[in-house]
C-alpha positions as CSV (number, residue, x, y, z in Angstrom):
1,M,-6.8,3.6,-4.6
2,L,-8.0,4.7,-1.1
3,A,-11.3,6.2,-2.4
4,T,-12.0,3.2,-4.7
5,S,-11.1,0.8,-1.9
6,L,-13.7,2.5,0.3
7,A,-16.4,2.3,-2.3
8,A,-15.6,-1.4,-3.0
9,C,-15.6,-2.2,0.7
10,M,-18.9,-0.5,1.4
11,I,-20.7,-2.2,-1.5
12,T,-19.2,-5.5,-0.6
13,V,-20.4,-5.5,3.0
14,M,-23.8,-4.0,2.0
15,G,-24.2,-6.8,-0.6
16,I,-23.5,-9.4,2.0
17,K,-26.0,-7.9,4.3
18,A,-28.6,-7.6,1.5
19,R,-28.2,-11.3,0.7
20,S,-28.7,-12.2,4.3
21,M,-32.0,-10.3,4.0
22,D,-32.9,-12.3,0.8
23,F,-32.3,-9.7,-1.9
24,D,-29.4,-8.5,-4.0
25,L,-28.0,-5.0,-4.7
26,D,-27.7,-5.6,-8.4
27,N,-27.0,-2.6,-10.6
28,I,-26.2,-0.2,-7.7
29,K,-23.4,2.2,-8.7
30,I,-21.1,4.4,-6.7
31,E,-19.5,7.5,-8.2
32,V,-16.1,8.2,-6.5
33,L,-14.3,11.5,-6.2
34,K,-10.9,11.8,-4.5
35,I,-9.9,15.4,-3.4
36,M,-6.2,16.0,-3.1
37,K,-4.3,18.5,-0.9
38,S,-0.9,19.8,-1.6
39,D,2.1,20.6,0.7
40,P,2.4,17.8,1.6
41,R,0.5,16.1,-1.2
42,R,-2.2,13.8,0.3
43,V,-5.8,12.9,0.2
44,R,-8.0,15.6,1.8
45,G,-11.4,14.2,1.1
46,I,-13.5,11.5,-0.5
47,E,-16.9,12.0,-1.9
48,L,-19.1,9.0,-2.7
49,T,-22.4,9.3,-4.6
50,F,-24.7,6.3,-4.7
51,H,-26.8,5.7,-7.8
52,I,-29.7,3.5,-6.8
53,P,-31.5,1.6,-9.5
54,D,-35.2,1.7,-9.8
55,E,-35.7,-1.9,-8.5
56,L,-34.1,-0.8,-5.2
57,K,-35.8,2.5,-4.7
58,H,-38.8,0.8,-3.1
59,L,-36.9,-0.5,-0.1
60,D,-38.5,0.5,3.2
61,E,-36.7,3.0,5.6
62,K,-35.6,0.3,8.0
63,T,-33.9,-1.8,5.3
64,R,-32.2,1.3,3.8
65,T,-31.0,2.3,7.3
66,I,-29.6,-1.2,7.9
67,L,-27.7,-1.1,4.6
68,K,-26.4,2.4,5.1
69,N,-25.2,1.6,8.6
70,T,-23.5,-1.5,7.3
71,G,-21.7,0.5,4.6
72,E,-20.7,3.3,7.0
73,T,-19.1,0.8,9.3
74,C,-17.0,-1.1,6.8
75,P,-13.4,-1.9,7.7
76,V,-11.9,0.6,5.2
77,I,-14.0,3.6,6.5
78,K,-12.9,2.7,10.0
79,S,-9.3,2.8,8.9
80,I,-9.3,6.2,7.2
81,H,-7.5,8.9,9.1
82,P,-9.9,11.4,10.8
83,D,-8.3,14.3,8.9
84,I,-9.8,12.9,5.6
85,D,-13.3,14.2,5.1
86,V,-15.6,11.5,3.8
87,K,-18.9,12.6,2.4
88,I,-21.6,10.1,1.3
89,D,-24.5,11.0,-0.8
90,W,-27.1,8.2,-0.6
91,G,-29.1,9.7,-3.5
92,V,-32.8,8.6,-3.3
93,W,-32.0,6.7,0.0
94,M,-31.5,10.0,1.9
């Protein structure tokens, strides 16, 4: 749930920001991988891979940076313990 909550939070705040900039993030997808650790059993890491649809690949660097910063400061990511490694692959927005 933690990893999925992170992805949902990021795309929600990014979508709100995109709408305020007069466009939508339709068809964007996030692949989520939760990596577990044992002894004690807990989440060790979360890997998110963004899949950007063709209609959003053209966004200029400033807009992409705004959206990425918005996602990377969502409430859930700010609530994750620092021992949990979070990796974000922005795909074509790198």
